[in-house]
PAZAMAR-799576 format. One record per residue (C-alpha): residue number from 1; x, y, z; chain; residue in three letters. Coordinates in steps of 0.05 Angstrom, whole numbers. Last residue first. Example, Ala and Ser with C-alpha at 12.3 -4.5 7.8 and 13.67 -1.06 7.14 Angstrom:
+-----+--------+--------+--------+-------+-----+
!   n !      u !      v !      w ! chain ! res !
+-----+--------+--------+--------+-------+-----+
!   2 !    273 !    -21 !    143 !     A ! SER !
!   1 !    246 !    -90 !    156 !     A ! ALA !
+-----+--------+--------+--------+-------+-----+
This chain:
+-----+--------+--------+--------+-------+-----+
!   n !      u !      v !      w ! chain ! res !
+-----+--------+--------+--------+-------+-----+
! 281 !  -3162 !   2433 !   -479 !     A ! ARG !
! 280 !  -3180 !   2361 !   -492 !     A ! GLN !
! 279 !  -3234 !   2326 !   -452 !     A ! CYS !
! 278 !  -3295 !   2366 !   -476 !     A ! ASN !
! 277 !  -3275 !   2379 !   -548 !     A ! PRO !
! 276 !  -3258 !   2305 !   -556 !     A ! CYS !
! 275 !  -3209 !   2292 !   -612 !     A ! TYR !
! 274 !  -3200 !   2257 !   -680 !     A ! VAL !
! 273 !  -3144 !   2280 !   -724 !     A ! THR !
! 272 !  -3142 !   2257 !   -797 !     A ! ALA !
! 271 !  -3078 !   2271 !   -835 !     A ! ARG !
! 270 !  -3076 !   2322 !   -893 !     A ! GLY !
! 269 !  -3025 !   2365 !   -858 !     A ! GLY !
! 268 !  -3069 !   2368 !   -796 !     A ! HIS !
! 267 !  -3141 !   2351 !   -807 !     A ! ARG !
! 266 !  -3202 !   2357 !   -762 !     A ! MET !
! 265 !  -3253 !   2307 !   -736 !     A ! LEU !
! 264 !  -3298 !   2310 !   -675 !     A ! LYS !
! 263 !  -3317 !   2262 !   -619 !     A ! LEU !
! 262 !  -3386 !   2271 !   -591 !     A ! LEU !
! 261 !  -3392 !   2273 !   -515 !     A ! GLY !
! 260 !  -3397 !   2211 !   -471 !     A ! GLY !
! 259 !  -3344 !   2236 !   -422 !     A ! CYS !
! 258 !  -3289 !   2183 !   -424 !     A ! GLN !
! 257 !  -3307 !   2135 !   -479 !     A ! LYS !
! 256 !  -3323 !   2194 !   -524 !     A ! CYS !
! 255 !  -3385 !   2178 !   -565 !     A ! ALA !
! 254 !  -3378 !   2168 !   -640 !     A ! GLN !
! 253 !  -3377 !   2220 !   -695 !     A ! GLY !
! 252 !  -3302 !   2211 !   -706 !     A ! ASP !
! 251 !  -3279 !   2142 !   -682 !     A ! ARG !
! 250 !  -3220 !   2128 !   -729 !     A ! GLY !
! 249 !  -3170 !   2147 !   -675 !     A ! TYR !
! 248 !  -3205 !   2169 !   -611 !     A ! VAL !
! 247 !  -3201 !   2121 !   -552 !     A ! PHE !
! 246 !  -3170 !   2063 !   -590 !     A ! TYR !
! 245 !  -3166 !   1998 !   -551 !     A ! ASP !
! 244 !  -3189 !   1949 !   -605 !     A ! LEU !
! 243 !  -3140 !   1982 !   -653 !     A ! GLN !
! 242 !  -3085 !   1952 !   -610 !     A ! PHE !
! 241 !  -3097 !   1884 !   -641 !     A ! TYR !
! 240 !  -3040 !   1867 !   -689 !     A ! GLY !
! 239 !  -3045 !   1822 !   -749 !     A ! PRO !
! 238 !  -3008 !   1755 !   -760 !     A ! GLU !
! 237 !  -2961 !   1736 !   -818 !     A ! GLY !
! 236 !  -2907 !   1709 !   -773 !     A ! SER !
! 235 !  -2862 !   1770 !   -779 !     A ! ALA !
! 234 !  -2922 !   1815 !   -764 !     A ! ASN !
! 233 !  -2978 !   1834 !   -811 !     A ! VAL !
! 232 !  -2999 !   1903 !   -834 !     A ! PHE !
! 231 !  -3040 !   1911 !   -898 !     A ! ASP !
! 230 !  -3094 !   1961 !   -879 !     A ! ARG !
! 229 !  -3070 !   1976 !   -810 !     A ! LEU !
! 228 !  -3080 !   1923 !   -757 !     A ! THR !
! 227 !  -3050 !   1959 !   -698 !     A ! SER !
! 226 !  -2987 !   1937 !   -662 !     A ! GLY !
! 225 !  -2974 !   1869 !   -631 !     A ! GLY !
! 224 !  -3015 !   1883 !   -569 !     A ! ALA !
! 223 !  -2953 !   1891 !   -526 !     A ! GLU !
! 222 !  -2925 !   1939 !   -578 !     A ! ILE !
! 221 !  -2989 !   1980 !   -575 !     A ! ALA !
! 220 !  -2986 !   1982 !   -499 !     A ! GLU !
! 219 !  -2914 !   2006 !   -500 !     A ! ALA !
! 218 !  -2931 !   2059 !   -552 !     A ! LEU !
! 217 !  -2990 !   2085 !   -512 !     A ! VAL !
! 216 !  -2952 !   2085 !   -446 !     A ! ALA !
! 215 !  -2891 !   2122 !   -475 !     A ! LYS !
! 214 !  -2935 !   2174 !   -508 !     A ! VAL !
! 213 !  -2977 !   2181 !   -445 !     A ! GLU !
! 212 !  -2917 !   2194 !   -400 !     A ! GLN !
! 211 !  -2889 !   2243 !   -451 !     A ! VAL !
! 210 !  -2956 !   2280 !   -452 !     A ! LEU !
! 209 !  -2957 !   2286 !   -376 !     A ! ARG !
! 208 !  -2888 !   2318 !   -376 !     A ! GLU !
! 207 !  -2909 !   2363 !   -433 !     A ! TYR !
! 206 !  -2969 !   2385 !   -391 !     A ! ARG !
! 205 !  -2924 !   2403 !   -333 !     A ! ALA !
! 204 !  -2876 !   2441 !   -378 !     A ! LEU !
! 203 !  -2933 !   2482 !   -406 !     A ! SER !
! 202 !  -2961 !   2478 !   -477 !     A ! VAL !
! 201 !  -2964 !   2546 !   -510 !     A ! ARG !
! 200 !  -2902 !   2535 !   -554 !     A ! ASN !
! 199 !  -2936 !   2474 !   -586 !     A ! ALA !
! 198 !  -2996 !   2516 !   -604 !     A ! ALA !
! 197 !  -3060 !   2479 !   -585 !     A ! ARG !
! 196 !  -3094 !   2448 !   -645 !     A ! ASN !
! 195 !  -3088 !   2376 !   -620 !     A ! PRO !
! 194 !  -3125 !   2395 !   -555 !     A ! HIS !
! 193 !  -3086 !   2366 !   -496 !     A ! ILE !
! 192 !  -3121 !   2320 !   -446 !     A ! GLY !
! 191 !  -3059 !   2275 !   -439 !     A ! ALA !
! 190 !  -3099 !   2213 !   -457 !     A ! ARG !
! 189 !  -3127 !   2249 !   -518 !     A ! PHE !
! 188 !  -3059 !   2274 !   -540 !     A ! LEU !
! 187 !  -3030 !   2204 !   -534 !     A ! SER !
! 186 !  -3085 !   2172 !   -575 !     A ! GLU !
! 185 !  -3083 !   2220 !   -633 !     A ! ASN !
! 184 !  -3006 !   2220 !   -634 !     A ! ALA !
! 183 !  -3009 !   2144 !   -633 !     A ! TYR !
! 182 !  -3051 !   2139 !   -695 !     A ! ILE !
! 181 !  -3015 !   2193 !   -734 !     A ! ASN !
! 180 !  -2944 !   2172 !   -722 !     A ! GLY !
! 179 !  -2902 !   2180 !   -659 !     A ! VAL !
! 178 !  -2841 !   2144 !   -688 !     A ! GLY !
! 177 !  -2786 !   2194 !   -678 !     A ! VAL !
! 176 !  -2782 !   2256 !   -635 !     A ! VAL !
! 175 !  -2765 !   2327 !   -656 !     A ! LEU !
! 174 !  -2733 !   2311 !   -724 !     A ! THR !
! 173 !  -2787 !   2260 !   -735 !     A ! ASN !
! 172 !  -2842 !   2313 !   -732 !     A ! ASP !
! 171 !  -2906 !   2277 !   -711 !     A ! MET !
! 170 !  -2908 !   2310 !   -642 !     A ! LEU !
! 169 !  -2898 !   2378 !   -674 !     A ! ALA !
! 168 !  -2958 !   2367 !   -720 !     A ! GLN !
! 167 !  -3004 !   2349 !   -662 !     A ! LYS !
! 166 !  -2977 !   2407 !   -620 !     A ! ILE !
! 165 !  -3004 !   2455 !   -672 !     A ! PRO !
! 164 !  -2957 !   2508 !   -699 !     A ! GLY !
! 163 !  -2925 !   2563 !   -657 !     A ! PRO !
! 162 !  -2859 !   2525 !   -652 !     A ! ARG !
! 161 !  -2805 !   2571 !   -624 !     A ! ARG !
! 160 !  -2809 !   2546 !   -552 !     A ! ARG !
! 159 !  -2819 !   2475 !   -578 !     A ! THR !
! 158 !  -2750 !   2444 !   -564 !     A ! GLN !
! 157 !  -2748 !   2467 !   -492 !     A ! GLU !
! 156 !  -2816 !   2438 !   -474 !     A ! PHE !
! 155 !  -2802 !   2373 !   -512 !     A ! LEU !
! 154 !  -2736 !   2363 !   -475 !     A ! TYR !
! 153 !  -2765 !   2382 !   -408 !     A ! THR !
! 152 !  -2822 !   2332 !   -416 !     A ! GLY !
! 151 !  -2771 !   2278 !   -429 !     A ! THR !
! 150 !  -2749 !   2236 !   -489 !     A ! LEU !
! 149 !  -2677 !   2216 !   -482 !     A ! ALA !
! 148 !  -2696 !   2166 !   -427 !     A ! ASP !
! 147 !  -2717 !   2118 !   -482 !     A ! THR !
! 146 !  -2785 !   2097 !   -508 !     A ! LEU !
! 145 !  -2794 !   2159 !   -552 !     A ! PRO !
! 144 !  -2730 !   2149 !   -591 !     A ! GLU !
! 143 !  -2694 !   2215 !   -600 !     A ! PRO !
! 142 !  -2697 !   2258 !   -663 !     A ! GLY !
! 141 !  -2676 !   2235 !   -733 !     A ! LEU !
! 140 !  -2631 !   2279 !   -775 !     A ! HIS !
! 139 !  -2578 !   2228 !   -796 !     A ! ALA !
! 138 !  -2621 !   2167 !   -807 !     A ! LEU !
! 137 !  -2643 !   2172 !   -879 !     A ! LEU !
! 136 !  -2578 !   2208 !   -898 !     A ! PRO !
! 135 !  -2534 !   2151 !   -870 !     A ! GLN !
! 134 !  -2472 !   2182 !   -839 !     A ! ASP !
! 133 !  -2504 !   2189 !   -771 !     A ! SER !
! 132 !  -2518 !   2114 !   -773 !     A ! ASP !
! 131 !  -2443 !   2102 !   -770 !     A ! ALA !
! 130 !  -2404 !   2063 !   -821 !     A ! GLY !
! 129 !  -2425 !   2021 !   -880 !     A ! THR !
! 128 !  -2490 !   2022 !   -919 !     A ! PHE !
! 127 !  -2539 !   1974 !   -952 !     A ! VAL !
! 126 !  -2607 !   2000 !   -972 !     A ! HIS !
! 125 !  -2678 !   1974 !   -977 !     A ! MET !
! 124 !  -2742 !   2013 !   -989 !     A ! SER !
! 123 !  -2817 !   2009 !   -980 !     A ! GLY !
! 122 !  -2866 !   2048 !  -1024 !     A ! PHE !
! 121 !  -2874 !   1988 !  -1071 !     A ! ARG !
! 120 !  -2951 !   1991 !  -1069 !     A ! ARG !
! 119 !  -2962 !   1916 !  -1062 !     A ! PRO !
! 118 !  -2900 !   1903 !  -1018 !     A ! ASP !
! 117 !  -2879 !   1833 !  -1000 !     A ! ASN !
! 116 !  -2810 !   1818 !   -970 !     A ! TYR !
! 115 !  -2792 !   1745 !   -958 !     A ! ARG !
! 114 !  -2746 !   1715 !   -905 !     A ! LEU !
! 113 !  -2737 !   1642 !   -922 !     A ! LEU !
! 112 !  -2708 !   1597 !   -868 !     A ! TYR !
! 111 !  -2660 !   1539 !   -865 !     A ! HIS !
! 110 !  -2647 !   1505 !   -798 !     A ! GLY !
! 109 !  -2657 !   1526 !   -726 !     A ! ALA !
! 108 !  -2589 !   1557 !   -716 !     A ! ASN !
! 107 !  -2600 !   1594 !   -781 !     A ! THR !
! 106 !  -2580 !   1586 !   -854 !     A ! ASP !
! 105 !  -2619 !   1641 !   -890 !     A ! LEU !
! 104 !  -2649 !   1651 !   -959 !     A ! ARG !
! 103 !  -2668 !   1725 !   -966 !     A ! PHE !
! 102 !  -2723 !   1738 !  -1017 !     A ! ASP !
! 101 !  -2744 !   1805 !  -1048 !     A ! VAL !
! 100 !  -2805 !   1827 !  -1088 !     A ! HIS !
!  99 !  -2864 !   1783 !  -1069 !     A ! ASP !
!  98 !  -2918 !   1829 !  -1100 !     A ! HIS !
!  97 !  -2965 !   1774 !  -1123 !     A ! LEU !
!  96 !  -2951 !   1710 !  -1085 !     A ! ARG !
!  95 !  -2895 !   1662 !  -1101 !     A ! LEU !
!  94 !  -2892 !   1589 !  -1086 !     A ! PRO !
!  93 !  -2832 !   1569 !  -1042 !     A ! VAL !
!  92 !  -2777 !   1534 !  -1082 !     A ! ASN !
!  91 !  -2741 !   1489 !  -1033 !     A ! ASP !
!  90 !  -2666 !   1484 !  -1041 !     A ! GLY !
!  89 !  -2653 !   1471 !   -967 !     A ! ALA !
!  88 !  -2718 !   1455 !   -933 !     A ! ALA !
!  87 !  -2759 !   1515 !   -910 !     A ! ILE !
!  86 !  -2776 !   1550 !   -845 !     A ! PRO !
!  85 !  -2816 !   1615 !   -852 !     A ! ARG !
!  84 !  -2799 !   1689 !   -842 !     A ! ALA !
!  83 !  -2849 !   1742 !   -863 !     A ! VAL !
!  82 !  -2830 !   1814 !   -878 !     A ! PHE !
!  81 !  -2884 !   1864 !   -896 !     A ! SER !
!  80 !  -2892 !   1926 !   -939 !     A ! GLY !
!  79 !  -2957 !   1964 !   -948 !     A ! THR !
!  78 !  -2944 !   2037 !   -932 !     A ! MET !
!  77 !  -2868 !   2039 !   -932 !     A ! GLY !
!  76 !  -2837 !   1979 !   -897 !     A ! LEU !
!  75 !  -2769 !   2011 !   -889 !     A ! HIS !
!  74 !  -2705 !   1970 !   -893 !     A ! ALA !
!  73 !  -2632 !   1984 !   -874 !     A ! LEU !
!  72 !  -2581 !   1929 !   -883 !     A ! LEU !
!  71 !  -2519 !   1948 !   -844 !     A ! THR !
!  70 !  -2445 !   1935 !   -858 !     A ! LEU !
!  69 !  -2396 !   1953 !   -802 !     A ! SER !
!  68 !  -2335 !   1942 !   -848 !     A ! ASP !
!  67 !  -2299 !   1897 !   -798 !     A ! SER !
!  66 !  -2349 !   1841 !   -805 !     A ! GLY !
!  65 !  -2415 !   1816 !   -777 !     A ! ALA !
!  64 !  -2478 !   1847 !   -804 !     A ! LEU !
!  63 !  -2526 !   1893 !   -768 !     A ! ARG !
!  62 !  -2597 !   1886 !   -794 !     A ! LEU !
!  61 !  -2632 !   1952 !   -784 !     A ! LEU !
!  60 !  -2708 !   1959 !   -791 !     A ! LEU !
!  59 !  -2732 !   2031 !   -800 !     A ! TYR !
!  58 !  -2793 !   2063 !   -770 !     A ! LYS !
!  57 !  -2753 !   2103 !   -717 !     A ! SER !
!  56 !  -2690 !   2062 !   -710 !     A ! ARG !
!  55 !  -2702 !   1988 !   -701 !     A ! ARG !
!  54 !  -2652 !   1933 !   -688 !     A ! GLU !
!  53 !  -2634 !   1862 !   -710 !     A ! VAL !
!  52 !  -2565 !   1841 !   -689 !     A ! ARG !
!  51 !  -2506 !   1799 !   -713 !     A ! GLU !
!  50 !  -2530 !   1776 !   -781 !     A ! ILE !
!  49 !  -2477 !   1735 !   -817 !     A ! ARG !
!  48 !  -2455 !   1752 !   -888 !     A ! ARG !
!  47 !  -2449 !   1701 !   -943 !     A ! GLY !
!  46 !  -2489 !   1741 !   -993 !     A ! ARG !
!  45 !  -2503 !   1812 !   -971 !     A ! LEU !
!  44 !  -2458 !   1854 !  -1015 !     A ! ARG !
!  43 !  -2475 !   1812 !  -1077 !     A ! GLU !
!  42 !  -2550 !   1820 !  -1066 !     A ! ALA !
!  41 !  -2548 !   1896 !  -1063 !     A ! PHE !
!  40 !  -2497 !   1905 !  -1120 !     A ! ASP !
!  39 !  -2549 !   1934 !  -1169 !     A ! ALA !
!  38 !  -2577 !   1980 !  -1115 !     A ! ALA !
!  37 !  -2651 !   1973 !  -1099 !     A ! VAL !
!  36 !  -2686 !   2031 !  -1134 !     A ! PRO !
!  35 !  -2717 !   2082 !  -1086 !     A ! TRP !
!  34 !  -2790 !   2075 !  -1067 !     A ! ARG !
!  33 !  -2784 !   2004 !  -1094 !     A ! LEU !
!  32 !  -2766 !   1988 !  -1166 !     A ! ARG !
!  31 !  -2717 !   1930 !  -1153 !     A ! PRO !
!  30 !  -2770 !   1876 !  -1167 !     A ! GLU !
!  29 !  -2746 !   1804 !  -1166 !     A ! ARG !
!  28 !  -2687 !   1814 !  -1119 !     A ! VAL !
!  27 !  -2661 !   1746 !  -1097 !     A ! ILE !
!  26 !  -2612 !   1743 !  -1039 !     A ! VAL !
!  25 !  -2574 !   1680 !  -1021 !     A ! ASP !
!  24 !  -2539 !   1644 !   -964 !     A ! ASP !
!  23 !  -2549 !   1700 !   -913 !     A ! ILE !
!  22 !  -2520 !   1669 !   -850 !     A ! ARG !
!  21 !  -2563 !   1670 !   -787 !     A ! ALA !
!  20 !  -2531 !   1691 !   -721 !     A ! ASP !
!  19 !  -2593 !   1734 !   -703 !     A ! VAL !
!  18 !  -2646 !   1724 !   -757 !     A ! LEU !
!  17 !  -2693 !   1674 !   -726 !     A ! THR !
!  16 !  -2698 !   1702 !   -655 !     A ! PRO !
!  15 !  -2695 !   1774 !   -683 !     A ! ALA !
!  14 !  -2753 !   1770 !   -733 !     A ! LEU !
!  13 !  -2811 !   1776 !   -684 !     A ! GLY !
!  12 !  -2778 !   1830 !   -643 !     A ! ARG !
!  11 !  -2764 !   1872 !   -705 !     A ! CYS !
!  10 !  -2834 !   1859 !   -734 !     A ! VAL !
!   9 !  -2866 !   1882 !   -669 !     A ! THR !
!   8 !  -2820 !   1943 !   -667 !     A ! GLU !
!   7 !  -2842 !   1960 !   -738 !     A ! VAL !
!   6 !  -2916 !   1955 !   -717 !     A ! GLU !
!   5 !  -2904 !   1995 !   -653 !     A ! PRO !
!   4 !  -2866 !   2049 !   -691 !     A ! LEU !
!   3 !  -2916 !   2061 !   -747 !     A ! GLU !
!   2 !  -2937 !   2017 !   -805 !     A ! PRO !
!   1 !  -2969 !   2061 !   -859 !     A ! MET !
+-----+--------+--------+--------+-------+-----+
């Protein structure tokens, strides 16, 4: 599933084309995504101008001009992708399998097609008005990890009653958003914290180090264009490359790059966790 760096990569890739673009038309070929696309979805978007392209957790948010504060919210699910390409007005772009939604745009650089493809249909699209806090999918999200809201003190205080593994706490979107499985593995390794350590037994000093590593790992992944997960491509159809820098994720049974010891595998909530028993305590 695309995680925060992948979604941020898509967000940054789409923004130059989408900001100030007018949505001339919306075509929904397959409304049966994770939740059904609303019957009035296309009608509410046609003719609207996109003011901003933002990310919240793993959601893309297209903020539309107008007094009603309309927002298009999209989630890529496990295999979803948005690709924007220039077209001539009226062009019919050949369809691929699983091309479910088209947005025809009039932009400052000419006409563009923004196409959503999703083989497994676990993504979703919604239109809502008002504040993000009124949108059920956004209302209970924790702070963004790349902002000043995430600090070692915050994590320390919020985990005093969490006896479960730190790995699971780090992936709880109500505690902090966007630190998915890959980047939780990498951050815990860099911070030297065993993924099974109880969250309420991690000291303030170690949480401060962990926050530093979370921010560094995510920033590096964004710079590399995210990780090439099974079906991930950015807004131009290109893969990411952060997987070339993994210390632990997907490397169980291999030598630790830091100490040379054997990396081991365990599972948390059905998700693979790879760690070094020598470097992580």
